[in-house]
Biopython code that builds the backbone (N, CA, C, O; Angstrom):
import numpy as np
from Bio.PDB.StructureBuilder import StructureBuilder

atoms = [
    (1, "MET", "N", (6.012, -4.789, 184.263)),
    (1, "MET", "CA", (5.481, -4.315, 183.009)),
    (1, "MET", "C", (5.447, -2.787, 182.958)),
    (1, "MET", "O", (5.757, -2.181, 181.933)),
    (2, "LYS", "N", (5.056, -2.162, 184.105)),
    (2, "LYS", "CA", (5.000, -0.708, 184.142)),
    (2, "LYS", "C", (6.375, -0.100, 183.892)),
    (2, "LYS", "O", (6.505, 0.883, 183.163)),
    (3, "LYS", "N", (7.403, -0.695, 184.505)),
    (3, "LYS", "CA", (8.757, -0.170, 184.330)),
    (3, "LYS", "C", (9.194, -0.245, 182.875)),
    (3, "LYS", "O", (9.851, 0.670, 182.378)),
    (4, "LEU", "N", (8.845, -1.301, 182.204)),
    (4, "LEU", "CA", (9.178, -1.450, 180.790)),
    (4, "LEU", "C", (8.494, -0.364, 179.961)),
    (4, "LEU", "O", (9.107, 0.224, 179.070)),
    (5, "ILE", "N", (7.250, -0.110, 180.253)),
    (5, "ILE", "CA", (6.508, 0.931, 179.529)),
    (5, "ILE", "C", (7.141, 2.295, 179.780)),
    (5, "ILE", "O", (7.344, 3.070, 178.844)),
    (6, "TYR", "N", (7.455, 2.592, 181.051)),
    (6, "TYR", "CA", (8.070, 3.884, 181.374)),
    (6, "TYR", "C", (9.432, 4.040, 180.700)),
    (6, "TYR", "O", (9.751, 5.113, 180.188)),
    (7, "ARG", "N", (10.231, 2.982, 180.698)),
    (7, "ARG", "CA", (11.545, 3.048, 180.038)),
    (7, "ARG", "C", (11.387, 3.279, 178.540)),
    (7, "ARG", "O", (12.125, 4.067, 177.948)),
    (8, "THR", "N", (10.438, 2.599, 177.935)),
    (8, "THR", "CA", (10.198, 2.759, 176.495)),
    (8, "THR", "C", (9.763, 4.184, 176.182)),
    (8, "THR", "O", (10.272, 4.800, 175.246)),
    (9, "ILE", "N", (8.834, 4.702, 176.953)),
    (9, "ILE", "CA", (8.370, 6.083, 176.750)),
    (9, "ILE", "C", (9.528, 7.055, 176.913)),
    (9, "ILE", "O", (9.668, 8.002, 176.139)),
    (10, "SER", "N", (10.355, 6.816, 177.921)),
    (10, "SER", "CA", (11.495, 7.687, 178.165)),
    (10, "SER", "C", (12.483, 7.655, 177.001)),
    (10, "SER", "O", (12.951, 8.701, 176.551)),
    (11, "LYS", "N", (12.796, 6.469, 176.522)),
    (11, "LYS", "CA", (13.755, 6.343, 175.418)),
    (11, "LYS", "C", (13.231, 6.966, 174.131)),
    (11, "LYS", "O", (14.009, 7.465, 173.318)),
    (12, "LEU", "N", (11.928, 6.940, 173.947)),
    (12, "LEU", "CA", (11.337, 7.540, 172.749)),
    (12, "LEU", "C", (11.263, 9.067, 172.840)),
    (12, "LEU", "O", (10.990, 9.738, 171.845)),
    (13, "GLY", "N", (11.506, 9.610, 174.031)),
    (13, "GLY", "CA", (11.468, 11.067, 174.192)),
    (13, "GLY", "C", (10.066, 11.630, 174.291)),
    (13, "GLY", "O", (9.860, 12.825, 174.077)),
    (14, "VAL", "N", (9.104, 10.788, 174.610)),
    (14, "VAL", "CA", (7.713, 11.243, 174.683)),
    (14, "VAL", "C", (7.539, 12.304, 175.760)),
    (14, "VAL", "O", (6.828, 13.286, 175.545)),
    (15, "SER", "N", (8.174, 12.127, 176.915)),
    (15, "SER", "CA", (8.005, 13.109, 177.987)),
    (15, "SER", "C", (8.566, 14.470, 177.582)),
    (15, "SER", "O", (7.964, 15.497, 177.895)),
    (16, "ARG", "N", (9.701, 14.497, 176.898)),
    (16, "ARG", "CA", (10.264, 15.781, 176.428)),
    (16, "ARG", "C", (9.328, 16.425, 175.407)),
    (16, "ARG", "O", (9.114, 17.637, 175.431)),
    (17, "LEU", "N", (8.777, 15.615, 174.518)),
    (17, "LEU", "CA", (7.845, 16.146, 173.527)),
    (17, "LEU", "C", (6.612, 16.727, 174.204)),
    (17, "LEU", "O", (6.170, 17.821, 173.852)),
    (18, "MET", "N", (6.052, 16.009, 175.171)),
    (18, "MET", "CA", (4.863, 16.498, 175.862)),
    (18, "MET", "C", (5.156, 17.778, 176.635)),
    (18, "MET", "O", (4.329, 18.689, 176.658)),
    (19, "ARG", "N", (6.328, 17.856, 177.270)),
    (19, "ARG", "CA", (6.695, 19.095, 177.979)),
    (19, "ARG", "C", (6.789, 20.257, 177.011)),
    (19, "ARG", "O", (6.355, 21.366, 177.321)),
    (20, "ARG", "N", (7.352, 20.007, 175.843)),
    (20, "ARG", "CA", (7.482, 21.071, 174.852)),
    (20, "ARG", "C", (6.117, 21.521, 174.347)),
    (20, "ARG", "O", (5.867, 22.717, 174.199)),
    (21, "LEU", "N", (5.241, 20.565, 174.084)),
    (21, "LEU", "CA", (3.905, 20.883, 173.568)),
    (21, "LEU", "C", (3.041, 21.614, 174.588)),
    (21, "LEU", "O", (2.169, 22.400, 174.218)),
    (22, "HIS", "N", (3.281, 21.357, 175.871)),
    (22, "HIS", "CA", (2.433, 21.925, 176.923)),
    (22, "HIS", "C", (3.140, 22.972, 177.768)),
    (22, "HIS", "O", (2.698, 23.266, 178.878)),
    (23, "ARG", "N", (4.221, 23.535, 177.269)),
    (23, "ARG", "CA", (4.981, 24.483, 178.088)),
    (23, "ARG", "C", (4.201, 25.745, 178.426)),
    (23, "ARG", "O", (4.510, 26.401, 179.421)),
    (24, "ALA", "N", (3.191, 26.108, 177.624)),
    (24, "ALA", "CA", (2.402, 27.309, 177.900)),
    (24, "ALA", "C", (1.205, 27.010, 178.798)),
    (24, "ALA", "O", (0.518, 27.935, 179.232)),
    (25, "ASP", "N", (0.945, 25.746, 179.083)),
    (25, "ASP", "CA", (-0.196, 25.367, 179.915)),
    (25, "ASP", "C", (0.114, 25.580, 181.395)),
    (25, "ASP", "O", (1.272, 25.585, 181.814)),
    (26, "LEU", "N", (-0.941, 25.754, 182.164)),
    (26, "LEU", "CA", (-0.824, 25.876, 183.605)),
    (26, "LEU", "C", (-1.169, 24.535, 184.239)),
    (26, "LEU", "O", (-2.220, 23.960, 183.958)),
    (27, "THR", "N", (-0.286, 24.045, 185.090)),
    (27, "THR", "CA", (-0.529, 22.819, 185.835)),
    (27, "THR", "C", (-0.912, 23.195, 187.255)),
    (27, "THR", "O", (-0.212, 23.969, 187.907)),
    (28, "ILE", "N", (-2.027, 22.646, 187.738)),
    (28, "ILE", "CA", (-2.458, 22.891, 189.114)),
    (28, "ILE", "C", (-2.438, 21.559, 189.846)),
    (28, "ILE", "O", (-3.060, 20.587, 189.416)),
    (29, "ILE", "N", (-1.719, 21.529, 190.952)),
    (29, "ILE", "CA", (-1.560, 20.307, 191.734)),
    (29, "ILE", "C", (-2.235, 20.529, 193.077)),
    (29, "ILE", "O", (-1.951, 21.507, 193.768)),
    (30, "MET", "N", (-3.138, 19.609, 193.447)),
    (30, "MET", "CA", (-3.866, 19.744, 194.693)),
    (30, "MET", "C", (-3.506, 18.602, 195.644)),
    (30, "MET", "O", (-3.515, 17.431, 195.264)),
    (31, "TYR", "N", (-3.193, 18.962, 196.870)),
    (31, "TYR", "CA", (-2.920, 17.992, 197.918)),
    (31, "TYR", "C", (-3.995, 18.123, 198.986)),
    (31, "TYR", "O", (-4.499, 19.217, 199.244)),
    (32, "HIS", "N", (-4.344, 16.994, 199.606)),
    (32, "HIS", "CA", (-5.332, 17.007, 200.678)),
    (32, "HIS", "C", (-4.674, 17.109, 202.041)),
    (32, "HIS", "O", (-5.144, 17.845, 202.908)),
    (33, "GLY", "N", (-3.609, 16.389, 202.229)),
    (33, "GLY", "CA", (-2.936, 16.388, 203.519)),
    (33, "GLY", "C", (-1.695, 15.533, 203.446)),
    (33, "GLY", "O", (-1.418, 14.897, 202.430)),
    (34, "PHE", "N", (-0.945, 15.524, 204.541)),
    (34, "PHE", "CA", (0.325, 14.818, 204.575)),
    (34, "PHE", "C", (0.418, 14.003, 205.852)),
    (34, "PHE", "O", (-0.234, 14.315, 206.849)),
    (35, "THR", "N", (1.216, 12.977, 205.816)),
    (35, "THR", "CA", (1.417, 12.141, 206.989)),
    (35, "THR", "C", (2.854, 11.659, 207.023)),
    (35, "THR", "O", (3.502, 11.506, 205.988)),
    (36, "ASP", "N", (3.343, 11.419, 208.245)),
    (36, "ASP", "CA", (4.657, 10.793, 208.384)),
    (36, "ASP", "C", (4.502, 9.369, 208.901)),
    (36, "ASP", "O", (5.494, 8.698, 209.185)),
    (37, "CYS", "N", (3.278, 8.913, 209.023)),
    (37, "CYS", "CA", (3.008, 7.543, 209.460)),
    (37, "CYS", "C", (3.087, 6.602, 208.265)),
    (37, "CYS", "O", (2.582, 6.902, 207.184)),
    (38, "GLU", "N", (3.720, 5.473, 208.478)),
    (38, "GLU", "CA", (3.825, 4.489, 207.406)),
    (38, "GLU", "C", (2.466, 3.904, 207.059)),
    (38, "GLU", "O", (2.167, 3.684, 205.885)),
    (39, "ARG", "N", (1.669, 3.659, 208.033)),
    (39, "ARG", "CA", (0.331, 3.103, 207.813)),
    (39, "ARG", "C", (-0.675, 3.994, 208.513)),
    (39, "ARG", "O", (-1.311, 3.589, 209.487)),
    (40, "GLY", "N", (-0.812, 5.203, 208.013)),
    (40, "GLY", "CA", (-1.725, 6.150, 208.626)),
    (40, "GLY", "C", (-3.158, 5.667, 208.555)),
    (40, "GLY", "O", (-3.560, 5.020, 207.588)),
    (41, "SER", "N", (-3.912, 5.978, 209.568)),
    (41, "SER", "CA", (-5.322, 5.633, 209.572)),
    (41, "SER", "C", (-6.087, 6.795, 210.172)),
    (41, "SER", "O", (-5.504, 7.699, 210.771)),
    (42, "GLY", "N", (-7.391, 6.762, 210.006)),
    (42, "GLY", "CA", (-8.209, 7.836, 210.545)),
    (42, "GLY", "C", (-7.781, 9.163, 209.952)),
    (42, "GLY", "O", (-7.540, 9.266, 208.749)),
    (43, "ILE", "N", (-7.688, 10.163, 210.786)),
    (43, "ILE", "CA", (-7.345, 11.506, 210.313)),
    (43, "ILE", "C", (-5.911, 11.578, 209.815)),
    (43, "ILE", "O", (-5.580, 12.467, 209.031)),
    (44, "GLN", "N", (-5.031, 10.641, 210.262)),
    (44, "GLN", "CA", (-3.641, 10.623, 209.783)),
    (44, "GLN", "C", (-3.567, 10.349, 208.290)),
    (44, "GLN", "O", (-2.620, 10.773, 207.628)),
    (45, "ASN", "N", (-4.557, 9.643, 207.750)),
    (45, "ASN", "CA", (-4.560, 9.377, 206.315)),
    (45, "ASN", "C", (-6.005, 9.193, 205.865)),
    (45, "ASN", "O", (-6.390, 8.113, 205.419)),
    (46, "PHE", "N", (-6.789, 10.235, 205.983)),
    (46, "PHE", "CA", (-8.214, 10.201, 205.681)),
    (46, "PHE", "C", (-8.467, 9.669, 204.277)),
    (46, "PHE", "O", (-8.061, 10.287, 203.293)),
    (47, "GLU", "N", (-9.127, 8.541, 204.185)),
    (47, "GLU", "CA", (-9.485, 7.890, 202.921)),
    (47, "GLU", "C", (-8.281, 7.697, 201.988)),
    (47, "GLU", "O", (-8.442, 7.659, 200.768)),
    (48, "GLY", "N", (-7.086, 7.576, 202.558)),
    (48, "GLY", "CA", (-5.898, 7.345, 201.745)),
    (48, "GLY", "C", (-5.470, 8.556, 200.931)),
    (48, "GLY", "O", (-4.681, 8.425, 199.996)),
    (49, "LEU", "N", (-5.979, 9.730, 201.274)),
    (49, "LEU", "CA", (-5.684, 10.932, 200.491)),
    (49, "LEU", "C", (-4.476, 11.714, 200.988)),
    (49, "LEU", "O", (-4.027, 12.648, 200.324)),
    (50, "HIS", "N", (-3.946, 11.340, 202.151)),
    (50, "HIS", "CA", (-2.793, 12.065, 202.678)),
    (50, "HIS", "C", (-1.519, 11.423, 202.166)),
    (50, "HIS", "O", (-1.329, 10.212, 202.280)),
    (51, "LEU", "N", (-0.666, 12.231, 201.611)),
    (51, "LEU", "CA", (0.578, 11.776, 201.004)),
    (51, "LEU", "C", (1.675, 11.703, 202.057)),
    (51, "LEU", "O", (1.775, 12.578, 202.917)),
    (52, "HIS", "N", (2.489, 10.668, 201.992)),
    (52, "HIS", "CA", (3.610, 10.567, 202.923)),
    (52, "HIS", "C", (4.572, 11.731, 202.655)),
    (52, "HIS", "O", (4.796, 12.105, 201.504)),
    (53, "VAL", "N", (5.130, 12.291, 203.714)),
    (53, "VAL", "CA", (5.994, 13.465, 203.580)),
    (53, "VAL", "C", (7.208, 13.191, 202.694)),
    (53, "VAL", "O", (7.677, 14.098, 202.007)),
    (54, "ASP", "N", (7.725, 11.968, 202.694)),
    (54, "ASP", "CA", (8.866, 11.646, 201.830)),
    (54, "ASP", "C", (8.466, 11.727, 200.357)),
    (54, "ASP", "O", (9.236, 12.211, 199.528)),
    (55, "ALA", "N", (7.276, 11.259, 200.037)),
    (55, "ALA", "CA", (6.780, 11.345, 198.658)),
    (55, "ALA", "C", (6.541, 12.806, 198.282)),
    (55, "ALA", "O", (6.795, 13.204, 197.145)),
    (56, "PHE", "N", (6.050, 13.609, 199.238)),
    (56, "PHE", "CA", (5.840, 15.036, 198.967)),
    (56, "PHE", "C", (7.174, 15.721, 198.655)),
    (56, "PHE", "O", (7.250, 16.553, 197.751)),
    (57, "ARG", "N", (8.218, 15.373, 199.400)),
    (57, "ARG", "CA", (9.544, 15.935, 199.118)),
    (57, "ARG", "C", (9.987, 15.593, 197.688)),
    (57, "ARG", "O", (10.548, 16.433, 196.985)),
    (58, "GLN", "N", (9.731, 14.365, 197.279)),
    (58, "GLN", "CA", (10.075, 13.959, 195.910)),
    (58, "GLN", "C", (9.267, 14.759, 194.894)),
    (58, "GLN", "O", (9.797, 15.169, 193.862)),
    (59, "HIS", "N", (7.992, 14.980, 195.181)),
    (59, "HIS", "CA", (7.170, 15.799, 194.289)),
    (59, "HIS", "C", (7.771, 17.198, 194.154)),
    (59, "HIS", "O", (7.887, 17.732, 193.051)),
    (60, "LEU", "N", (8.151, 17.786, 195.297)),
    (60, "LEU", "CA", (8.712, 19.139, 195.275)),
    (60, "LEU", "C", (10.023, 19.189, 194.498)),
    (60, "LEU", "O", (10.274, 20.147, 193.768)),
    (61, "GLU", "N", (10.855, 18.171, 194.649)),
    (61, "GLU", "CA", (12.109, 18.122, 193.887)),
    (61, "GLU", "C", (11.817, 18.053, 192.387)),
    (61, "GLU", "O", (12.478, 18.718, 191.590)),
    (62, "HIS", "N", (10.832, 17.252, 192.010)),
    (62, "HIS", "CA", (10.453, 17.154, 190.596)),
    (62, "HIS", "C", (9.927, 18.498, 190.098)),
    (62, "HIS", "O", (10.315, 18.956, 189.023)),
    (63, "LEU", "N", (9.056, 19.122, 190.864)),
    (63, "LEU", "CA", (8.520, 20.429, 190.471)),
    (63, "LEU", "C", (9.637, 21.452, 190.330)),
    (63, "LEU", "O", (9.648, 22.235, 189.381)),
    (64, "HIS", "N", (10.568, 21.449, 191.264)),
    (64, "HIS", "CA", (11.688, 22.393, 191.224)),
    (64, "HIS", "C", (12.530, 22.205, 189.958)),
    (64, "HIS", "O", (13.036, 23.174, 189.392)),
    (65, "GLY", "N", (12.673, 20.971, 189.529)),
    (65, "GLY", "CA", (13.503, 20.692, 188.366)),
    (65, "GLY", "C", (12.822, 20.914, 187.021)),
    (65, "GLY", "O", (13.495, 21.163, 186.021)),
    (66, "TYR", "N", (11.496, 20.827, 186.986)),
    (66, "TYR", "CA", (10.807, 20.838, 185.694)),
    (66, "TYR", "C", (9.722, 21.893, 185.543)),
    (66, "TYR", "O", (9.183, 22.055, 184.448)),
    (67, "PHE", "N", (9.384, 22.614, 186.604)),
    (67, "PHE", "CA", (8.303, 23.592, 186.542)),
    (67, "PHE", "C", (8.723, 24.903, 187.181)),
    (67, "PHE", "O", (9.680, 24.955, 187.953)),
    (68, "LYS", "N", (8.002, 25.951, 186.851)),
    (68, "LYS", "CA", (8.137, 27.244, 187.520)),
    (68, "LYS", "C", (6.909, 27.371, 188.411)),
    (68, "LYS", "O", (5.817, 27.674, 187.931)),
    (69, "VAL", "N", (7.089, 27.138, 189.712)),
    (69, "VAL", "CA", (5.968, 27.201, 190.646)),
    (69, "VAL", "C", (5.652, 28.660, 190.942)),
    (69, "VAL", "O", (6.525, 29.438, 191.325)),
    (70, "ILE", "N", (4.384, 29.012, 190.757)),
    (70, "ILE", "CA", (3.919, 30.383, 190.999)),
    (70, "ILE", "C", (2.727, 30.322, 191.945)),
    (70, "ILE", "O", (2.153, 29.256, 192.169)),
    (71, "SER", "N", (2.366, 31.456, 192.489)),
    (71, "SER", "CA", (1.214, 31.493, 193.393)),
    (71, "SER", "C", (-0.078, 31.417, 192.579)),
    (71, "SER", "O", (-0.104, 31.752, 191.395)),
    (72, "LEU", "N", (-1.123, 30.979, 193.226)),
    (72, "LEU", "CA", (-2.432, 30.937, 192.585)),
    (72, "LEU", "C", (-2.856, 32.345, 192.198)),
    (72, "LEU", "O", (-3.445, 32.549, 191.137)),
    (73, "GLU", "N", (-2.561, 33.310, 193.048)),
    (73, "GLU", "CA", (-2.891, 34.705, 192.765)),
    (73, "GLU", "C", (-2.205, 35.182, 191.480)),
    (73, "GLU", "O", (-2.835, 35.835, 190.648)),
    (74, "SER", "N", (-0.930, 34.862, 191.319)),
    (74, "SER", "CA", (-0.199, 35.256, 190.104)),
    (74, "SER", "C", (-0.788, 34.598, 188.864)),
    (74, "SER", "O", (-0.904, 35.230, 187.814)),
    (75, "ALA", "N", (-1.159, 33.333, 188.987)),
    (75, "ALA", "CA", (-1.743, 32.620, 187.847)),
    (75, "ALA", "C", (-3.077, 33.241, 187.455)),
    (75, "ALA", "O", (-3.330, 33.486, 186.276)),
    (76, "LEU", "N", (-3.927, 33.493, 188.441)),
    (76, "LEU", "CA", (-5.237, 34.093, 188.154)),
    (76, "LEU", "C", (-5.085, 35.474, 187.543)),
    (76, "LEU", "O", (-5.801, 35.828, 186.605)),
    (77, "ASP", "N", (-4.151, 36.255, 188.075)),
    (77, "ASP", "CA", (-3.910, 37.598, 187.542)),
    (77, "ASP", "C", (-3.482, 37.529, 186.081)),
    (77, "ASP", "O", (-3.985, 38.290, 185.255)),
    (78, "ALA", "N", (-2.573, 36.638, 185.755)),
    (78, "ALA", "CA", (-2.102, 36.502, 184.369)),
    (78, "ALA", "C", (-3.241, 36.056, 183.457)),
    (78, "ALA", "O", (-3.387, 36.565, 182.345)),
    (79, "LEU", "N", (-4.043, 35.109, 183.925)),
    (79, "LEU", "CA", (-5.143, 34.616, 183.094)),
    (79, "LEU", "C", (-6.223, 35.672, 182.900)),
    (79, "LEU", "O", (-6.762, 35.808, 181.801)),
    (80, "GLU", "N", (-6.548, 36.428, 183.961)),
    (80, "GLU", "CA", (-7.567, 37.465, 183.857)),
    (80, "GLU", "C", (-7.127, 38.599, 182.937)),
    (80, "GLU", "O", (-7.951, 39.170, 182.222)),
    (81, "ARG", "N", (-5.849, 38.925, 182.950)),
    (81, "ARG", "CA", (-5.326, 40.030, 182.128)),
    (81, "ARG", "C", (-4.847, 39.567, 180.760)),
    (81, "ARG", "O", (-4.363, 40.359, 179.951)),
    (82, "ASP", "N", (-4.992, 38.264, 180.517)),
    (82, "ASP", "CA", (-4.559, 37.663, 179.255)),
    (82, "ASP", "C", (-3.054, 37.861, 179.038)),
    (82, "ASP", "O", (-2.597, 38.079, 177.916)),
    (83, "HIS", "N", (-2.295, 37.779, 180.142)),
    (83, "HIS", "CA", (-0.835, 37.856, 180.078)),
    (83, "HIS", "C", (-0.277, 36.437, 179.985)),
    (83, "HIS", "O", (-0.914, 35.476, 180.417)),
    (84, "ALA", "N", (0.890, 36.326, 179.430)),
    (84, "ALA", "CA", (1.527, 35.012, 179.308)),
    (84, "ALA", "C", (1.991, 34.515, 180.673)),
    (84, "ALA", "O", (2.500, 35.279, 181.493)),
    (85, "LEU", "N", (1.809, 33.256, 180.887)),
    (85, "LEU", "CA", (2.351, 32.607, 182.081)),
    (85, "LEU", "C", (3.802, 32.222, 181.806)),
    (85, "LEU", "O", (4.193, 32.093, 180.646)),
    (86, "PRO", "N", (4.607, 32.035, 182.850)),
    (86, "PRO", "CA", (5.955, 31.527, 182.610)),
    (86, "PRO", "C", (5.875, 30.138, 181.975)),
    (86, "PRO", "O", (4.909, 29.415, 182.216)),
    (87, "PRO", "N", (6.854, 29.755, 181.181)),
    (87, "PRO", "CA", (6.842, 28.392, 180.637)),
    (87, "PRO", "C", (6.800, 27.363, 181.757)),
    (87, "PRO", "O", (7.485, 27.511, 182.769)),
    (88, "HIS", "N", (6.001, 26.327, 181.578)),
    (88, "HIS", "CA", (5.869, 25.224, 182.540)),
    (88, "HIS", "C", (5.423, 25.725, 183.916)),
    (88, "HIS", "O", (5.944, 25.284, 184.941)),
    (89, "ALA", "N", (4.460, 26.644, 183.931)),
    (89, "ALA", "CA", (3.955, 27.191, 185.193)),
    (89, "ALA", "C", (3.149, 26.134, 185.943)),
    (89, "ALA", "O", (2.414, 25.349, 185.344)),
    (90, "ALA", "N", (3.302, 26.131, 187.267)),
    (90, "ALA", "CA", (2.558, 25.215, 188.121)),
    (90, "ALA", "C", (2.139, 25.941, 189.394)),
    (90, "ALA", "O", (2.848, 26.816, 189.891)),
    (91, "VAL", "N", (0.974, 25.559, 189.908)),
    (91, "VAL", "CA", (0.450, 26.088, 191.165)),
    (91, "VAL", "C", (0.214, 24.910, 192.093)),
    (91, "VAL", "O", (-0.328, 23.885, 191.678)),
    (92, "ILE", "N", (0.620, 25.052, 193.347)),
    (92, "ILE", "CA", (0.370, 24.027, 194.360)),
    (92, "ILE", "C", (-0.767, 24.528, 195.236)),
    (92, "ILE", "O", (-0.714, 25.641, 195.759)),
    (93, "THR", "N", (-1.801, 23.698, 195.393)),
    (93, "THR", "CA", (-2.921, 24.069, 196.259)),
    (93, "THR", "C", (-3.126, 23.004, 197.325)),
    (93, "THR", "O", (-2.722, 21.853, 197.159)),
    (94, "MET", "N", (-3.756, 23.404, 198.416)),
    (94, "MET", "CA", (-4.085, 22.501, 199.515)),
    (94, "MET", "C", (-5.596, 22.503, 199.688)),
    (94, "MET", "O", (-6.238, 23.552, 199.633)),
    (95, "ASP", "N", (-6.151, 21.329, 199.896)),
    (95, "ASP", "CA", (-7.585, 21.182, 200.045)),
    (95, "ASP", "C", (-7.903, 20.745, 201.470)),
    (95, "ASP", "O", (-7.113, 20.031, 202.086)),
    (96, "ASP", "N", (-9.020, 21.154, 201.986)),
    (96, "ASP", "CA", (-9.605, 20.681, 203.239)),
    (96, "ASP", "C", (-9.022, 21.311, 204.502)),
    (96, "ASP", "O", (-9.660, 21.226, 205.552)),
    (97, "GLY", "N", (-7.862, 21.930, 204.458)),
    (97, "GLY", "CA", (-7.342, 22.640, 205.617)),
    (97, "GLY", "C", (-6.907, 21.770, 206.791)),
    (97, "GLY", "O", (-7.097, 22.157, 207.944)),
    (98, "TYR", "N", (-6.334, 20.615, 206.524)),
    (98, "TYR", "CA", (-5.807, 19.779, 207.599)),
    (98, "TYR", "C", (-4.575, 20.434, 208.215)),
    (98, "TYR", "O", (-3.862, 21.185, 207.549)),
    (99, "ARG", "N", (-4.338, 20.150, 209.459)),
    (99, "ARG", "CA", (-3.186, 20.705, 210.171)),
    (99, "ARG", "C", (-1.884, 20.341, 209.451)),
    (99, "ARG", "O", (-0.931, 21.119, 209.454)),
    (100, "SER", "N", (-1.849, 19.168, 208.842)),
    (100, "SER", "CA", (-0.631, 18.714, 208.159)),
    (100, "SER", "C", (-0.272, 19.604, 206.972)),
    (100, "SER", "O", (0.874, 19.595, 206.523)),
    (101, "ASN", "N", (-1.231, 20.371, 206.457)),
    (101, "ASN", "CA", (-0.932, 21.319, 205.373)),
    (101, "ASN", "C", (0.010, 22.399, 205.875)),
    (101, "ASN", "O", (0.896, 22.858, 205.154)),
    (102, "TYR", "N", (-0.194, 22.792, 207.109)),
    (102, "TYR", "CA", (0.629, 23.837, 207.691)),
    (102, "TYR", "C", (2.043, 23.332, 207.898)),
    (102, "TYR", "O", (2.898, 24.072, 208.384)),
]
sb = StructureBuilder()
sb.init_structure("model")
sb.init_model(0)
sb.init_chain("A")
sb.init_seg("    ")
for serial, (resi, resn, name, xyz) in enumerate(atoms, 1):
    if name == "N":
        sb.init_residue(resn, " ", resi, " ")
    sb.init_atom(name, np.array(xyz, "f"), 0.0, 1.0, " ", f" {name:<3s}", serial, name[0])
structure = sb.get_structure()
């Protein structure tokens, strides 16, 4: 059912419309940690918040194709000075400081 909904949304051009409407917005993406274990447990996948590295690579490919990734410092500077952000600006942040972030 989900695939049918996604295909319908795609064919209707909803995602292109939403990208156009929100091109001036800033997207902030936060990750907690990463794992290469298929069934991580404990600190390898604390509360299921650590993303598998293969999925992270896919996220980065998507960001590279559809967003202009900028530093948090650049985003804050633009917002504080009331300067325009690049179209489809995105910031990647890491939370909690796990070794896998490095």
